[in-house]
C-alpha positions in Angstrom: 80.2 89.9 87.8 81.9 89.7 91.7 84.2 92.3 93.2 86.7 92.3 96.3 85.8 96.1 97.4 87.3 95.9 100.8 90.5 93.9 102.1 92.2 94.3 105.7 94.2 93.1 108.1 92.4 92.9 111.6 92.9 92.2 115.0 90.7 90.1 117.4 92.7 90.3 120.7 89.7 89.3 123.6 90.9 92.4 125.3 88.8 94.3 123.1 85.7 92.3 124.7 87.1 93.4 128.1 87.5 97.2 126.7 83.9 97.0 125.6 82.6 95.2 128.8 84.0 95.4 131.9 84.2 98.6 133.6 88.0 97.6 135.2 89.3 97.9 131.6 86.8 100.2 130.3 88.1 101.9 127.2 91.7 100.1 126.9 91.5 99.0 123.5 89.2 101.9 122.2 91.4 102.5 119.0 90.9 99.0 118.2 87.0 99.7 118.6 87.3 102.8 116.6 89.3 100.9 114.1 86.2 98.3 113.6 83.5 101.6 113.2 85.9 103.4 110.6 86.2 99.5 108.8 82.4 99.6 109.2 81.7 102.7 107.4 83.9 101.7 104.8 82.2 98.3 104.0 79.0 100.2 103.7 80.0 102.5 101.9 81.6 99.9 99.6 78.5 97.8 99.2 79.6 94.5 101.0 77.1 91.8 101.0 79.5 89.2 102.7 82.2 89.1 104.9 84.5 86.6 104.0 87.3 86.2 107.5 90.1 84.1 108.0 90.2 82.8 111.1 93.2 81.7 112.7 90.8 80.7 115.7 89.1 78.3 113.8 92.3 76.1 113.2 92.3 73.1 111.1 94.9 70.0 109.9 94.0 68.6 106.8 92.4 70.7 103.8 90.6 73.9 103.2 87.4 74.6 104.8 84.5 76.8 104.8 82.0 77.2 107.1 78.8 77.4 104.6 75.9 77.3 106.8 72.8 79.4 105.8 72.3 80.7 109.9 75.1 81.7 112.4 73.5 82.0 115.7 74.6 81.4 119.4 76.1 83.1 122.3 79.6 82.3 122.3 81.8 81.8 125.9 85.8 81.3 124.8 87.5 78.3 126.0 90.5 79.6 125.5 90.0 82.9 127.7 86.9 82.6 129.2 87.7 85.2 131.9 88.0 87.8 129.4 85.6 87.1 126.6 82.1 85.4 127.3 78.6 85.6 126.8 78.9 87.1 122.9 75.6 86.8 121.5 75.4 86.5 117.6 73.2 85.9 114.1 74.2 86.2 111.3 73.3 85.3 107.7 75.4 82.9 105.5 76.8 82.9 102.5 76.7 79.2 101.2 75.7 79.8 97.3 79.4 81.6 97.6 80.7 79.4 99.8 79.7 76.0 96.9 81.5 78.4 94.4 84.3 78.8 96.3 84.6 74.7 96.7 84.0 73.9 93.5 86.6 76.7 91.9 89.6 74.8 94.1 88.1 71.8 93.6 89.0 72.3 89.9 92.0 73.1 90.8 92.9 69.9 93.0 92.8 71.5 96.0 91.1 69.7 98.7 88.0 72.0 99.7 85.0 71.3 102.5 81.9 73.4 102.6 80.8 72.6 106.3 77.3 72.2 106.9 77.1 70.5 110.3 74.3 72.8 112.6 76.7 71.8 115.7 79.5 73.8 114.1 80.2 77.3 115.8 81.9 80.4 115.1 85.8 81.2 116.5 86.2 84.6 118.2 88.3 85.5 115.1 85.3 86.0 113.3 82.6 87.0 116.1 84.6 89.6 117.7 85.4 91.3 114.9 82.5 91.0 113.2 80.3 92.2 116.2 81.3 95.9 115.6 82.0 95.6 112.2 78.8 94.4 110.7 76.4 95.6 113.5 73.3 95.3 112.3 74.2 92.4 110.3 73.8 94.2 107.0 76.3 91.4 105.6 76.7 87.9 105.3 79.4 86.3 106.6 81.4 83.4 105.7 84.0 82.3 108.0 87.0 80.7 106.2 89.4 78.0 108.3 93.0 78.3 108.5 95.6 75.6 107.8 98.1 75.5 110.6 100.0 72.9 108.3 99.6 74.6 104.9 102.4 76.4 103.2 102.6 80.1 102.9 103.1 79.4 99.1 99.9 77.7 99.2 97.7 79.9 100.9 98.8 82.5 98.3 97.6 79.9 95.5 94.2 79.1 97.8 93.7 83.0 97.8 94.0 83.4 94.0 91.5 81.1 93.5 89.3 82.3 96.3 89.0 86.1 94.2 88.5 83.5 91.1 85.2 82.9 92.4 84.6 86.0 94.0 84.5 87.7 90.5 82.0 84.7 89.4 80.2 85.1 92.2 78.0 88.2 91.7 79.2 89.4 95.3 80.4 92.2 96.8 83.1 90.8 98.7 85.4 92.0 101.8 88.0 89.8 102.8 89.2 90.1 106.0 92.4 88.5 107.2 91.5 88.2 111.5 94.8 87.2 112.8 97.7 89.2 114.5 101.1 90.3 113.5 104.1 88.9 115.9 102.7 86.6 118.0 104.3 85.3 121.0 102.5 85.5 124.0 103.5 86.0 127.5 104.4 83.2 129.6 101.7 82.3 132.6 103.9 83.7 135.3 103.9 87.1 133.3 100.7 87.0 131.6 98.4 89.5 133.8 101.1 92.3 134.1 101.8 92.2 130.2 98.2 92.5 129.2 99.4 95.9 127.3 103.0 95.0 126.4 104.5 93.0 123.3 107.1 89.9 124.1 110.2 90.6 123.0 111.9 93.9 121.2 112.9 91.4 118.0 109.2 90.9 117.7 108.0 94.5 117.9 111.1 95.8 115.5 109.8 93.3 113.0 106.0 93.9 113.3 106.9 98.1 112.5 109.0 97.0 110.0 106.3 94.8 107.8 104.6 98.1 108.5 106.9 100.1 107.0 107.1 97.7 104.0 103.2 98.1 103.5 103.3 101.8 104.0 105.6 102.1 101.2 104.2 99.5 99.0 106.9 97.3 98.7 105.1 94.1 98.1 107.4 91.6 96.4 110.1 92.5 99.6 106.9 91.8 102.2 106.2 88.6 100.8 109.5 87.2 100.8 110.2 87.3 104.0 106.6 86.4 105.2 107.8 82.7 105.8 110.6 83.7 107.9 108.8 86.7 109.6 106.0 83.8 110.6 108.4 81.6 112.2 110.7 83.7 113.8 107.7 85.8 115.6 105.5 83.4 116.1 103.2 84.1 113.8 99.4 83.2 114.4 98.7 79.9 112.6 101.7 80.3 110.8 100.1 84.0 109.6 98.3 82.2 106.6 95.4 84.3 107.1 98.0 87.1 105.4 99.2 84.5 103.0 95.6 84.2 102.1 94.6 87.8 102.3 97.7 88.8 99.8 96.7 85.7 97.5 93.6 87.5 97.6 94.9 90.7 96.3 97.1 89.2 93.5 100.2 88.4 95.8 103.5 90.0 93.9 101.4 91.8 91.3 99.3 94.0 94.0 99.9 97.3 93.4 97.5 98.8 96.0 97.9 101.1 99.4 96.9 100.8 103.3 94.6 103.0 104.5 95.3 102.2 108.7 92.2 102.5 110.6 94.0 100.9 114.2 97.7 102.2 114.6 100.2 99.1 115.7 99.5 98.0 119.5 100.3 95.6 121.8 98.3 92.7 123.4 99.1 90.2 125.9 102.6 89.7 123.9 101.1 89.8 120.7 101.4 92.7 117.7 97.7 94.0 116.4 96.6 96.5 113.9 93.5 97.7 111.7 94.6 97.9 108.2 92.6 97.8 104.9 94.3 97.2 101.3 92.7 99.6 98.8 90.9 97.0 96.4 92.0 99.2 93.0 95.4 97.6 93.7 93.6 94.3 92.8 95.6 93.2 89.9 
């Protein structure tokens, strides 16, 4: 019997890598790195065998895709922000067996699901940056999941539910990680350098803080009711579909768990960020 033993909404902002590797920016994202360390300890204590990462930088236009390669190894430089994130070496075991089981489960529900094994398919930094810290020593497998930018919140909630079914049948102890921001309105180019440590707009900040308040109070139904509009009005990263996948896996409106904040809310380059775990005991 498989089980989701860890579930979290996590940040992946490149300023974390700058904080880690560039003397000029040393320490500016230490709270995020410390949060990753707490997530790592949580995962190890729970016996996580595979990290499933809903990666909002692996963006697809059709279907539900998983990277089912048996090994992920390369050196990554961001094409989007090469001045912020470059030279990240990685080497992780994949989980083709779990990927195939997930695909079969989704296909059985008439979802267009595909397991990708092309040797040239690399990983994106929505997976790589958090895994560098959370999966230190490569103690667990890594199974990246793409986020479909044209799928609805409702579709992703259902996909997450089916993914949890597959995990339950797998025998694996799994961590599911929604790698993406809260509000995601980047600063315009002419303000981007000076806005590295600030949020783009008070409306977005207030919406993010309200969402965190709902999570702290366990008001899951209200949050899910507002999620589509929240994603639209606050420029949700890839439609906040990583968050929808996470909540689908947790049981959606039937979820009754609690949160643990590992990294308090912080702004980065206009966006809102956190590292927060959701107790798997609340999974229906």
